[in-house]
C-alpha positions, -999 to 999 in steps of 0.1 A, spaced: -725 49 57 -717 81 74 -746 105 76 -740 142 69 -766 164 86 -786 190 65 -763 218 78 -733 198 65 -719 187 98 -732 160 122 -712 171 152 -720 203 172 -699 233 161 -684 260 184 -710 284 171 -739 261 181 -724 257 216 -721 295 218 -758 298 209 -767 273 235 -747 291 262 -763 324 251 -798 308 254 -789 296 289 -784 332 299 -816 342 281 -797 367 261 -805 379 226 -778 378 199 -777 416 202 -770 413 240 -742 389 234 -727 411 207 -728 441 230 -713 422 260 -685 406 239 -677 436 218 -686 421 184 -712 431 158 -746 415 156 -736 402 121 -705 385 135 -724 368 163 -750 355 138 -722 342 115 -705 324 144 -737 308 156 -748 297 122 -714 282 114 -707 305 85 -677 320 103 -651 298 120 -650 303 158 -615 290 162 -593 319 175 -586 316 213 -587 354 217 -623 355 202 -634 325 222 -620 340 254 -640 372 249 -673 352 245 -663 330 274 -657 360 297 -690 376 286 -709 344 293 -689 337 325 -680 302 313 -648 282 307 -635 284 271 -639 246 267 -677 250 270 -674 267 237 -648 245 221 -664 212 232 -634 198 251 -626 171 261 -621 155 227 -644 125 221 -630 104 192 -654 88 168 -661 51 174 -644 42 141 -612 60 153 -595 31 172 -563 50 177 -583 79 192 -602 56 214 -570 41 226 -555 75 233 -582 85 257 -584 52 274 -557 60 299 -570 94 310 -585 81 342 -553 62 351 -531 93 345 -555 114 366 -553 89 395 -515 90 393 -515 128 395 -539 128 425 -514 106 444 -488 134 444 -479 145 480 -496 115 495 -477 87 512 -467 63 485 -468 33 509 -445 12 487 -442 -25 491 -408 -38 501 -404 -50 465 -411 -16 451 -387 1 475 -360 -23 467 -365 -19 429 -359 18 428 -332 25 402 -327 61 393 -307 55 360 -335 32 348 -362 58 358 -342 84 338 -344 61 308 -381 57 312 -386 94 315 -366 99 283 -389 74 266 -420 93 278 -406 126 265 -399 109 231 -436 99 230 -445 135 240 -423 150 212 -438 125 187 -474 134 199 -479 96 203 -508 100 227 -517 63 231 -481 54 240 -480 84 264 -511 72 281 -498 37 285 -464 45 300 -473 75 323 -494 59 351 -468 33 361 -439 57 356 -454 84 378 -461 58 405 -425 45 404 -412 80 406 -434 89 435 -421 58 453 -385 68 445 -391 103 458 -402 88 491 -374 64 496 -344 84 483 -324 112 501 -302 141 494 -289 147 458 -305 115 446 -339 127 458 -335 160 440 -327 141 408 -358 120 413 -380 151 417 -365 166 385 -375 134 367 -409 135 384 -414 171 372 -406 160 336 -430 131 338 -457 155 351 -450 177 321 -456 147 298 -489 141 316 -498 177 312 -492 177 275 -511 144 270 -541 157 289 -540 191 273 -540 177 238 -570 156 245 -589 186 259 -589 175 295 -580 210 307 -588 206 344 -566 175 346 -539 193 327 -540 221 352 -536 196 380 -506 182 362 -491 218 359 -495 222 397 -476 190 402 -448 203 378 -445 234 400 -444 215 433 -419 188 420 -397 215 405 -394 233 439 -381 201 454 -352 200 430 -337 231 445 -326 241 410 -335 278 404 -337 275 367 -359 243 370 -382 262 393 -384 291 368 -391 267 339 -421 254 358 -435 290 360 -435 290 322 -462 264 323 -479 281 352 -482 313 332 -498 292 304 -526 281 326 -537 317 333 -532 326 296 -555 298 285 -584 312 305 -578 349 295 -562 360 328 -537 380 309 -526 403 337 -518 373 360 -500 355 332 -480 386 325 -471 391 361 -456 355 363 -437 361 330 -424 395 341 -412 382 375 -394 353 358 -377 376 333 -366 399 361 -350 370 380 -333 358 348 -320 393 342 -302 392 376 -280 362 365 -245 373 357 -229 357 327 -259 334 319 -252 301 304 -272 286 275 -299 272 297 -307 306 311 -306 323 277 -329 295 264 -353 301 292 -353 338 288 -362 334 251 -390 310 260 -405 335 284 -404 362 258 -423 339 234 -449 332 261 -452 369 267 -457 375 230 -485 350 229 -502 363 260 -501 399 246 -514 387 212 -544 372 228 -549 403 249 -548 422 215 -518 442 224 -501 438 190 -472 462 195 -461 446 228 -465 411 213 -442 420 185 -417 436 209 -414 404 229 -411 383 198 -381 405 187 -365 400 221 -370 362 217 -353 364 183 -324 382 199 -321 355 225 -322 328 198 -295 346 179 -274 348 211 -279 311 217 -270 303 181 -286 268 182 -318 249 189 -319 235 224 -343 213 243 -339 223 279 -369 211 299 -384 200 266 -390 236 256 -372 234 222 -361 270 222 -338 283 195 -339 299 160 -362 273 146 -389 275 174 -387 313 173 -394 312 136 -424 289 142 -438 313 169 -434 341 143 -460 322 123 -482 314 153 -486 350 164 -502 364 133 -525 333 133 -535 342 168 -544 376 156 -562 364 125 -537 380 101 -536 353 75 -515 371 49 -487 378 74 -488 343 87 -487 327 52 -458 350 42 -438 339 73 -447 302 70 -435 300 34 -400 311 47 -397 284 74 -374 254 68 -377 229 95 -348 205 103 -356 169 95 -350 158 130 -373 184 145 -400 169 167 -431 156 150 -453 174 175 -439 208 167 -437 200 130 -473 190 129 -483 221 149 -466 242 123 -487 226 96 -518 233 117 -508 270 119 -502 270 81 -536 255 75 -553 281 97 -533 309 80 -543 297 46 -579 295 57 -579 331 70 -563 341 37 -591 324 17 -568 297 3 -589 267 14 -573 240 -8 -539 249 6 -555 249 41 -567 213 35 -533 202 23 -516 217 54 -541 200 78 -535 167 60 -497 172 64 -503 177 101 -525 146 104 -499 125 86 -472 135 111 -493 134 143 -528 119 136 -541 118 171 -530 153 182 -543 168 149 -577 151 152 -580 163 188 -570 199 180 -600 221 187 -590 248 161 -586 221 134 -619 206 141 -637 239 141 -620 252 109 -625 220 90 -662 219 101 -666 254 88 -650 245 55 -673 215 51 -704 236 60 -696 260 32 -682 236 6 -684 197 8 -656 180 -13 -640 146 -13 -608 148 8 -622 175 29 -652 154 40 -630 124 45 -608 145 69 -640 157 86 -651 121 92 -617 113 108 -620 144 130 -655 134 140 -671 167 127 -691 150 100 
């Protein structure tokens, strides 16, 4: 039988971790409130678990005040419950993926058999398969295919030449992106950062200007995630400037421009510059309208649909539940849209409903997300924190069952 602690949740909440970090600094709650720019009542509510500490912008302000990494508050990396066999299987390959990433730039020292077996079309098929797992948020499958795939691509990069070598590096950059997403979703942020660096390096070896710019999109995300908004903004602005110099841009360049405007809007939303965030969202919408279709260049899935999803994510980032709910209810996703993005939309819906006080609808949305992408949903830090808060304030059947699967009960 699962034991539910007296406070309603067996696992440690973000607020409890915040209190522990505050105590490590020997700060009072008032000192933390002053340093982070929140009221004493808000700090007490966060620490006692009566208020969900799930918004990245809020977490970043506390992390900066306490001089810690945001994951020290969110509790990453994700540790699945023992009963969650799928979750245990998903994290089983983290060490192997990490080892494969560390080998980048080192001599591959292939055997004669490995060198003779290099087949670029076959490698392309395997990279496509890895990206299918990525888009489906199938973390166990991603973890299984990535270590040998990365190894074989590193061998191929060493034994090929000319245009074929550039093709291999494009495939290697894509495989590193898959590794980055796999690690990021499981909360292994340092390893995900390592993967991002590999994406940037491999992209430079392709000699493709747009591929190199696409890698910067992920690089900007690294700075955004730790609250370095100026640095993230500088990367984004430089990329948009370069894209603006392209005469008669094709659909790939338009798609990339729109994706950078979306990244800019997220960065500014977390920096609490609402007007600038909205301005960049409108520019992304203009790019999507110019494009006229959903594209998946470099697995970025930019187009009218993704822009509509980001229009829901932004008010969620800003804690504006009513606006997010209103926008979410207008979204109609294509049936063939990726399960990963589809499930993330439901997560945003759930958080929006929660902020709006519609907790039953929030639960339904989280269950929809879990049905589409169970592993990614259970590992999602904001879902875990929000559901934990809901349980602490109101224990009910399906809600507690979801909490058990998330490992917060």
